[in-house]
MARBA-3410 file (N, C-alpha, C, O; in Angstrom, 1 decimal):
80
-34.1,-35.0,-13.1,-35.5,-34.6,-13.3,-35.8,-33.6,-12.2,-35.2,-33.6,-11.1 ~ -36.7,-32.7,-12.5,-37.0,-31.6,-11.6,-37.8,-32.1,-10.4,-38.3,-33.2,-10.4 ~ -37.8,-31.3,-9.3,-38.5,-31.7,-8.1,-40.0,-31.3,-8.2,-40.4,-30.3,-7.7 ~ -40.7,-32.1,-9.0,-42.2,-31.8,-9.3,-42.9,-33.2,-9.1,-42.5,-34.2,-9.5 ~ -44.1,-33.1,-8.4,-44.9,-34.2,-8.2,-45.5,-34.6,-9.6,-46.1,-33.8,-10.2
-45.5,-35.9,-9.9,-46.0,-36.3,-11.2,-47.5,-36.5,-11.2,-48.1,-36.7,-12.3 ~ -48.1,-36.5,-10.1,-49.6,-36.6,-10.0,-50.3,-35.3,-9.8,-51.2,-35.0,-10.5 ~ -49.8,-34.5,-8.8,-50.5,-33.2,-8.5,-49.8,-32.0,-9.2,-50.5,-31.0,-9.4 ~ -48.6,-32.2,-9.7,-47.9,-31.0,-10.4,-47.4,-30.0,-9.4,-47.0,-28.9,-9.9 ~ -47.3,-30.3,-8.2,-46.8,-29.3,-7.2,-45.3,-29.1,-7.3,-44.6,-30.1,-7.7
-44.8,-27.9,-7.1,-43.4,-27.5,-7.2,-43.0,-26.9,-5.9,-43.8,-26.7,-5.0 ~ -41.7,-26.7,-5.8,-41.2,-26.0,-4.6,-41.7,-24.6,-4.5,-42.0,-24.0,-5.6 ~ -41.7,-24.1,-3.3,-42.2,-22.7,-3.1,-41.0,-21.9,-2.6,-40.1,-22.4,-2.0 ~ -40.9,-20.6,-2.9,-39.9,-19.7,-2.5,-40.5,-18.7,-1.6,-41.5,-18.1,-1.9 ~ -39.8,-18.5,-0.4,-40.3,-17.5,0.6,-39.2,-16.9,1.3,-38.1,-16.8,0.7
-39.4,-16.4,2.5,-38.4,-15.7,3.3,-38.2,-16.4,4.6,-39.1,-16.9,5.2 ~ -36.9,-16.4,5.0,-36.6,-16.6,6.4,-36.7,-15.3,7.1,-36.2,-14.3,6.6 ~ -37.4,-15.2,8.2,-37.6,-13.9,8.9,-36.9,-14.0,10.2,-37.3,-14.8,11.1 ~ -35.9,-13.2,10.4,-35.2,-13.2,11.7,-36.0,-12.4,12.7,-37.0,-11.8,12.4 ~ -35.5,-12.5,14.0,-36.2,-11.8,15.1,-36.2,-10.3,14.8,-37.1,-9.6,15.2
-35.2,-9.8,14.1,-35.1,-8.4,13.8,-35.8,-8.0,12.5,-35.7,-6.9,12.0 ~ -36.6,-8.9,12.0,-37.5,-8.7,10.8,-36.6,-8.7,9.5,-37.1,-8.3,8.5 ~ -35.3,-9.1,9.6,-34.5,-9.1,8.4,-34.9,-10.3,7.6,-35.1,-11.4,8.2 ~ -35.1,-10.2,6.3,-35.6,-11.2,5.5,-34.6,-11.7,4.5,-33.9,-10.9,3.8 ~ -34.4,-13.0,4.4,-33.5,-13.6,3.4,-34.3,-14.7,2.7,-35.2,-15.3,3.3
-34.0,-14.9,1.4,-34.7,-15.9,0.6,-34.4,-17.3,1.1,-33.3,-17.7,1.5 ~ -35.5,-18.2,1.0,-35.3,-19.6,1.3,-36.2,-20.4,0.4,-37.1,-19.8,-0.3 ~ -36.1,-21.7,0.4,-36.9,-22.6,-0.5,-37.6,-23.6,0.4,-37.1,-24.2,1.3 ~ -38.9,-23.7,0.1,-39.7,-24.7,0.8,-39.8,-25.9,-0.2,-40.6,-25.9,-1.2 ~ -39.1,-27.0,0.1,-39.0,-28.1,-0.8,-40.2,-29.0,-0.5,-40.9,-29.0,0.5
-40.5,-29.9,-1.5,-41.6,-30.8,-1.4,-41.2,-32.1,-0.6,-40.0,-32.4,-0.5 ~ -42.2,-32.8,-0.1,-41.9,-34.1,0.5,-42.1,-35.2,-0.6,-43.0,-35.9,-0.6 ~ -41.1,-35.2,-1.5,-41.1,-36.1,-2.7,-40.6,-37.5,-2.3,-39.6,-37.6,-1.6 ~ -41.3,-38.5,-2.8,-40.8,-39.9,-2.7,-40.9,-40.6,-4.0,-41.8,-40.3,-4.8 ~ -39.9,-41.4,-4.3,-39.9,-42.3,-5.5,-40.6,-43.6,-5.0,-40.1,-44.3,-4.2
-41.7,-43.9,-5.6,-42.6,-45.0,-5.2,-43.0,-45.8,-6.4,-43.4,-45.3,-7.4 ~ -43.1,-47.1,-6.2,-43.6,-48.1,-7.2,-45.0,-48.4,-6.8,-45.4,-48.7,-5.7 ~ -45.9,-48.3,-7.8,-47.3,-48.6,-7.7,-47.7,-49.7,-8.7,-47.1,-49.8,-9.8 ~ -48.5,-50.7,-8.2,-49.0,-51.8,-9.1,-50.2,-51.3,-9.9,-51.2,-50.8,-9.3 ~ -50.1,-51.4,-11.2,-51.2,-51.1,-12.1,-51.9,-52.3,-12.5,-51.4,-53.2,-13.2
-53.2,-52.4,-12.1,-54.0,-53.6,-12.4,-54.3,-53.6,-13.9,-54.4,-54.6,-14.5 ~ -54.5,-52.4,-14.5,-54.8,-52.3,-15.9,-53.7,-52.8,-16.8,-54.0,-53.5,-17.8 ~ -52.5,-52.5,-16.5,-51.3,-52.8,-17.3,-50.6,-54.1,-16.8,-49.7,-54.6,-17.4 ~ -50.9,-54.5,-15.5,-50.3,-55.7,-14.9,-48.8,-55.5,-14.8,-48.0,-56.4,-15.1 ~ -48.4,-54.3,-14.3,-46.9,-54.1,-14.1,-46.8,-53.0,-13.0,-47.8,-52.3,-12.7
-45.6,-52.8,-12.5,-45.3,-51.8,-11.6,-45.0,-50.5,-12.4,-44.3,-50.5,-13.4 ~ -45.4,-49.4,-11.8,-45.1,-48.0,-12.4,-44.4,-47.2,-11.3,-45.0,-47.1,-10.2 ~ -43.2,-46.7,-11.6,-42.5,-45.9,-10.7,-42.8,-44.4,-10.9,-42.7,-43.9,-12.0 ~ -43.2,-43.7,-9.8,-43.5,-42.3,-9.9,-42.8,-41.5,-8.8,-42.5,-42.1,-7.8 ~ -42.5,-40.3,-9.1,-42.0,-39.3,-8.1,-43.3,-38.6,-7.6,-43.8,-37.7,-8.3
-43.7,-38.9,-6.4,-45.0,-38.3,-5.9,-44.8,-37.7,-4.5,-43.9,-38.1,-3.7 ~ -45.6,-36.7,-4.2,-45.6,-36.2,-2.8,-46.5,-37.0,-2.0,-47.2,-37.9,-2.5 ~ -46.6,-36.8,-0.7,-47.5,-37.5,0.2,-48.9,-37.2,-0.2,-49.8,-38.1,0.0 ~ -49.2,-36.0,-0.6,-50.5,-35.6,-1.0,-50.9,-36.4,-2.3,-52.1,-36.8,-2.4 ~ -50.0,-36.6,-3.2,-50.2,-37.4,-4.4,-50.5,-38.8,-4.0,-51.3,-39.4,-4.7
-49.8,-39.4,-3.0,-50.1,-40.7,-2.6,-51.5,-40.9,-2.1,-52.2,-41.8,-2.3 ~ -52.0,-39.9,-1.3,-53.4,-39.9,-0.8,-54.4,-39.8,-1.9,-55.4,-40.4,-1.9 ~ -54.0,-39.0,-2.9,-54.9,-38.9,-4.1,-55.0,-40.2,-4.9,-56.1,-40.6,-5.3 ~ -53.9,-40.9,-5.0,-53.9,-42.2,-5.6,-54.8,-43.2,-4.8,-55.5,-44.0,-5.4 ~ -54.6,-43.2,-3.5,-55.4,-44.1,-2.6,-56.9,-43.8,-2.8,-57.7,-44.7,-2.8
-57.3,-42.5,-2.9,-58.7,-42.1,-3.0,-59.3,-42.4,-4.4,-60.4,-43.0,-4.4 ~ -58.6,-42.0,-5.5,-59.2,-42.1,-6.8,-58.7,-43.3,-7.6,-59.4,-43.7,-8.6 ~ -57.7,-44.0,-7.2,-57.1,-45.1,-8.0,-56.0,-44.7,-8.8,-56.0,-43.5,-9.3 ~ -55.1,-45.6,-9.1,-53.8,-45.3,-9.8,-54.1,-44.9,-11.3,-53.6,-43.9,-11.8 ~ -54.9,-45.7,-11.9,-55.2,-45.5,-13.4,-55.9,-44.2,-13.6,-55.6,-43.5,-14.6
-56.9,-43.9,-12.8,-57.6,-42.6,-13.0,-56.7,-41.4,-12.7,-56.7,-40.4,-13.5 ~ -55.8,-41.5,-11.7,-54.9,-40.4,-11.5,-53.8,-40.2,-12.6,-53.5,-39.1,-12.9 ~ -53.3,-41.3,-13.2,-52.4,-41.3,-14.2,-53.0,-40.6,-15.5,-52.4,-39.8,-16.1 ~ -54.3,-41.0,-15.8,-54.9,-40.4,-16.9,-55.2,-38.9,-16.8,-55.0,-38.2,-17.7 ~ -55.5,-38.5,-15.5,-55.7,-37.1,-15.3,-54.4,-36.3,-15.3,-54.4,-35.2,-15.9
-53.3,-36.9,-14.8,-52.0,-36.3,-14.9,-51.5,-36.1,-16.3,-50.9,-35.1,-16.6 ~ -51.7,-37.2,-17.1,-51.3,-37.1,-18.5,-52.1,-36.0,-19.3,-51.6,-35.3,-20.1 ~ -53.4,-35.9,-18.9,-54.2,-34.9,-19.6,-53.8,-33.5,-19.2,-53.8,-32.6,-20.1 ~ -53.3,-33.3,-18.0,-52.8,-32.0,-17.5,-51.3,-31.7,-17.9,-50.9,-30.6,-17.8 ~ -50.6,-32.8,-18.4,-49.3,-32.6,-18.8,-48.2,-32.8,-17.7,-47.1,-32.4,-17.9
-48.6,-33.4,-16.6,-47.6,-33.6,-15.5,-46.7,-34.8,-15.7,-45.7,-34.9,-15.1 ~ -47.2,-35.8,-16.5,-46.5,-37.0,-16.7,-46.6,-37.5,-18.1,-47.6,-37.2,-18.8 ~ -45.6,-38.2,-18.5,-45.6,-38.8,-19.9,-45.2,-40.3,-19.8,-44.0,-40.6,-19.6 ~ -46.1,-41.1,-19.8,-45.9,-42.6,-19.8,-46.3,-43.1,-21.1,-47.2,-42.7,-21.8 ~ -45.5,-44.1,-21.5,-45.8,-44.8,-22.8,-46.6,-46.0,-22.6,-47.0,-46.7,-23.6
END
């Protein structure tokens, strides 16, 4: 599976390494992705998601079920 947050939809960024001589080479800024299990009160089961730390804070703020519904609406996640 790709390195994409299932809650926020964030992806890796591509930028430049800049040497002291201003020589630029391509590099990748990867996400701080974690595979984490969350308890869903609505479904009474654990749901495993690949989320960034920002996604975890969003879940803490808005609640798991609201975040999953929003992510499904935006197309970031497909849960049955």
